[in-house]
Residue, then its C-alpha position, 0 to 999 in steps of 0.5 A: m829349247e823346246i825340242r829336246w823337252i819334246l824329244k826325251v818325253l816321246f822317247g820315254l814313253a815309247a820306251v814304257l810303251c816297249s817296257v809295258v808290251v814285254g810285261i803283258m807278253y810275259t805275263k799272259l804268254s810267259f815269253v819275252d818278245w826280245p825285239y821290244v826289250i832291246g827297242g825299249l833299252i835303246l829308247f830309254g838310253v837316248a831318253f836319259l842321254i838327252p840334255r835338258k838344258k844347255k849349260k851355260i858358260k860363264t865368261e868374264 
């Protein structure tokens, strides 16, 4: 379905955004904002676990 693809992309983009925020904060301020790290890991995990296609079962 389309909703799975949309959710996968949205969660992936949110994970990338969290990673960018962490990178910017570390390079500019030399510390890591841990809620963004944890949020990015959780969002990446959710995006990775959402299946892209439904597996078809063969019936004979």
